[in-house]
MIDOSE-1310 file (N, C-alpha, C; in nm, 2 decimals, decimal comma, always signed):
residues 86
xxxx	+1,92/-0,86/+1,84/+1,89/-0,77/+1,78/+1,76/-0,65/+1,79; +1,77/-0,53/+1,81/+1,64/-0,44/+1,81/+1,59/-0,43/+1,68; +1,44/-0,50/+1,67/+1,38/-0,46/+1,56/+1,30/-0,29/+1,57; +1,33/-0,23/+1,46/+1,27/-0,08/+1,45/+1,17/-0,10/+1,37
xxxx	+1,03/+0,00/+1,43/+0,93/+0,01/+1,34/+0,90/+0,12/+1,22; +0,88/+0,12/+1,13/+0,87/+0,25/+1,03/+0,75/+0,30/+1,06; +0,74/+0,42/+1,02/+0,63/+0,49/+1,04/+0,46/+0,43/+1,04; +0,48/+0,39/+0,92/+0,34/+0,29/+0,91/+0,30/+0,19/+0,98
xxxx	+0,39/+0,11/+1,04/+0,38/+0,01/+1,18/+0,32/+0,09/+1,31; +0,40/+0,21/+1,33/+0,35/+0,29/+1,44/+0,20/+0,35/+1,41; +0,16/+0,39/+1,29/+0,03/+0,44/+1,27/-0,05/+0,32/+1,26; -0,04/+0,20/+1,23/-0,09/+0,06/+1,25/-0,14/+0,05/+1,41
xxxx	+0,00/+0,07/+1,49/-0,04/+0,02/+1,63/-0,14/+0,15/+1,70; -0,13/+0,26/+1,65/-0,21/+0,37/+1,72/-0,36/+0,32/+1,65; -0,39/+0,29/+1,55/-0,51/+0,29/+1,48/-0,57/+0,15/+1,56; -0,51/+0,08/+1,56/-0,55/-0,04/+1,63/-0,58/-0,05/+1,83
xxxx	-0,52/+0,05/+1,84/-0,52/+0,08/+1,99/-0,67/+0,16/+1,98; -0,69/+0,25/+1,88/-0,80/+0,32/+1,89/-0,94/+0,22/+1,85; -0,93/+0,13/+1,82/-1,06/+0,02/+1,77/-1,11/-0,02/+1,90; -1,03/-0,02/+2,02/-1,10/-0,06/+2,11/-1,17/+0,07/+2,21
xxxx	-1,18/+0,17/+2,13/-1,25/+0,28/+2,20/-1,14/+0,42/+2,19; -1,24/+0,52/+2,23/-1,15/+0,64/+2,26/-1,06/+0,62/+2,36; -0,93/+0,71/+2,35/-0,84/+0,71/+2,44/-0,78/+0,88/+2,46; -0,73/+0,88/+2,61/-0,65/+1,01/+2,58/-0,49/+0,98/+2,55
xxxx	-0,43/+1,08/+2,55/-0,29/+1,08/+2,45/-0,17/+0,99/+2,52; -0,18/+0,98/+2,66/-0,12/+0,88/+2,74/-0,16/+0,74/+2,73; -0,28/+0,74/+2,73/-0,33/+0,57/+2,70/-0,30/+0,51/+2,57; -0,31/+0,62/+2,46/-0,30/+0,59/+2,35/-0,14/+0,56/+2,31
xxxx	-0,06/+0,62/+2,37/+0,08/+0,63/+2,30/+0,13/+0,49/+2,41; +0,05/+0,47/+2,53/+0,14/+0,32/+2,60/+0,06/+0,22/+2,51; -0,04/+0,22/+2,49/-0,09/+0,10/+2,41/-0,02/+0,09/+2,26; +0,03/+0,19/+2,19/+0,12/+0,19/+2,10/+0,27/+0,17/+2,09
xxxx	+0,31/+0,18/+2,23/+0,43/+0,16/+2,27/+0,54/+0,24/+2,22; +0,49/+0,38/+2,23/+0,59/+0,51/+2,17/+0,59/+0,60/+2,26; +0,69/+0,67/+2,26/+0,68/+0,80/+2,37/+0,62/+0,92/+2,32; +0,52/+0,98/+2,43/+0,42/+1,08/+2,44/+0,47/+1,21/+2,33
xxxx	+0,57/+1,23/+2,33/+0,65/+1,36/+2,27/+0,63/+1,29/+2,09; +0,70/+1,18/+2,07/+0,66/+1,14/+1,94/+0,53/+1,12/+1,91; +0,44/+1,05/+1,98/+0,30/+1,02/+1,97/+0,24/+1,16/+1,92; +0,24/+1,27/+1,98/+0,20/+1,40/+1,96/+0,19/+1,44/+1,83
xxxx	+0,32/+1,42/+1,74/+0,35/+1,47/+1,62/+0,28/+1,38/+1,54; +0,28/+1,24/+1,58/+0,23/+1,14/+1,47/+0,03/+1,16/+1,46; +0,02/+1,19/+1,59/-0,13/+1,21/+1,58/-0,17/+1,31/+1,54; -0,09/+1,45/+1,52/-0,16/+1,58/+1,48/-0,14/+1,53/+1,33
xxxx	-0,03/+1,44/+1,28/-0,04/+1,41/+1,12/-0,17/+1,34/+1,11; -0,20/+1,23/+1,16/-0,31/+1,15/+1,14/-0,44/+1,24/+1,15; -0,45/+1,33/+1,23/-0,56/+1,42/+1,25/-0,59/+1,51/+1,13; -0,46/+1,56/+1,07/-0,45/+1,64/+0,92/-0,53/+1,57/+0,81
xxxx	-0,47/+1,44/+0,84/-0,54/+1,36/+0,71/-0,68/+1,28/+0,73; -0,74/+1,34/+0,85/-0,87/+1,26/+0,86/-0,87/+1,13/+0,92; -0,80/+1,07/+0,98/-0,78/+0,94/+1,00/-0,82/+0,90/+1,15; -0,79/+1,02/+1,22/-0,84/+1,02/+1,41/-0,93/+1,14/+1,40
xxxx	-0,99/+1,15/+1,50/-1,03/+1,28/+1,54/-1,01/+1,32/+1,66; -1,00/+1,44/+1,72/-0,98/+1,49/+1,86/-1,09/+1,54/+1,91; -1,15/+1,53/+2,05/-1,24/+1,61/+2,09/-1,24/+1,62/+2,26; -1,27/+1,73/+2,29/-1,27/+1,73/+2,43/-1,42/+1,71/+2,50
xxxx	-1,38/+1,61/+2,62/-1,50/+1,58/+2,69/-1,45/+1,62/+2,86; -1,54/+1,68/+2,91/-1,51/+1,72/+3,05/-1,37/+1,77/+3,07; -1,32/+1,86/+2,98/-1,20/+1,93/+2,99/-1,10/+1,83/+2,95; -1,09/+1,73/+2,93/-1,00/+1,63/+2,88/-1,01/+1,61/+2,74
xxxx	-0,88/+1,60/+2,68/-0,86/+1,54/+2,52/-0,89/+1,43/+2,52; -0,96/+1,35/+2,40/-0,97/+1,23/+2,36/-0,98/+1,21/+2,18; -0,94/+1,10/+2,18/-0,89/+1,06/+2,00/-0,99/+0,93/+2,01; -1,04/+0,95/+1,87/-1,13/+0,82/+1,83/-1,09/+0,83/+1,68
xxxx	-1,09/+0,67/+1,65/-1,07/+0,66/+1,51/-1,15/+0,71/+1,40; -1,18/+0,76/+1,26/-1,24/+0,80/+1,18/-1,28/+0,71/+1,06; -1,35/+0,75/+1,01/-1,39/+0,61/+0,86/-1,25/+0,61/+0,76; -1,18/+0,70/+0,76/-1,06/+0,70/+0,69/-0,96/+0,62/+0,76
xxxx	-0,97/+0,61/+0,88/-0,88/+0,52/+0,98/-0,90/+0,39/+0,94; -1,03/+0,34/+0,96/-1,05/+0,21/+0,90/-1,04/+0,16/+0,81; -1,04/+0,26/+0,67/-1,01/+0,22/+0,54/-0,86/+0,20/+0,56; -0,82/+0,30/+0,62/-0,63/+0,26/+0,60/-0,58/+0,15/+0,66
xxxx	-0,64/+0,10/+0,79/-0,62/-0,03/+0,83/-0,61/-0,13/+0,77; -0,77/-0,10/+0,66/-0,80/-0,24/+0,58/-0,69/-0,27/+0,48; -0,65/-0,15/+0,43/-0,58/-0,15/+0,32/-0,41/-0,18/+0,34; -0,39/-0,15/+0,47/-0,25/-0,17/+0,52/-0,26/-0,34/+0,54
xxxx	-0,35/-0,39/+0,60/-0,33/-0,53/+0,64/-0,37/-0,62/+0,54; -0,41/-0,53/+0,41/-0,42/-0,64/+0,28/-0,28/-0,63/+0,21; -0,20/-0,49/+0,21/-0,06/-0,47/+0,18/+0,02/-0,59/+0,24; +0,03/-0,56/+0,37/+0,12/-0,63/+0,46/+0,10/-0,80/+0,41
xxxx	-0,03/-0,87/+0,38/-0,10/-1,00/+0,35/+0,00/-1,04/+0,21; -0,02/-0,93/+0,13/+0,03/-0,94/-0,02/+0,19/-0,93/-0,03; +0,25/-0,85/+0,07/+0,42/-0,84/+0,03/+0,43/-0,87/+0,17; +0,44/-0,98/+0,23/+0,49/-1,02/+0,35/+0,66/-1,04/+0,33
xx	+0,70/-0,89/+0,38/+0,87/-0,85/+0,39/+0,94/-0,96/+0,51; +0,89/-0,97/+0,59/+0,95/-1,03/+0,73/+0,91/-1,16/+0,74
């Protein structure tokens, strides 16, 4: 049976991928194992809340994790530790 991920698990995957360094949209979505079109919507959501930052270098757009992204990851990991649902 296929296991579906909730939005929070996808956000965790995106932020964990950015822990390794800045990435472009395609590389970021491949690391998080989500389609690019869905990734774009979620990434814009994360930018609006200050979890990640978007910047341009040499004509290419990159993303990197922000301070709030580190905080979110820490809180989410602690929550998963306290409430193991699966």
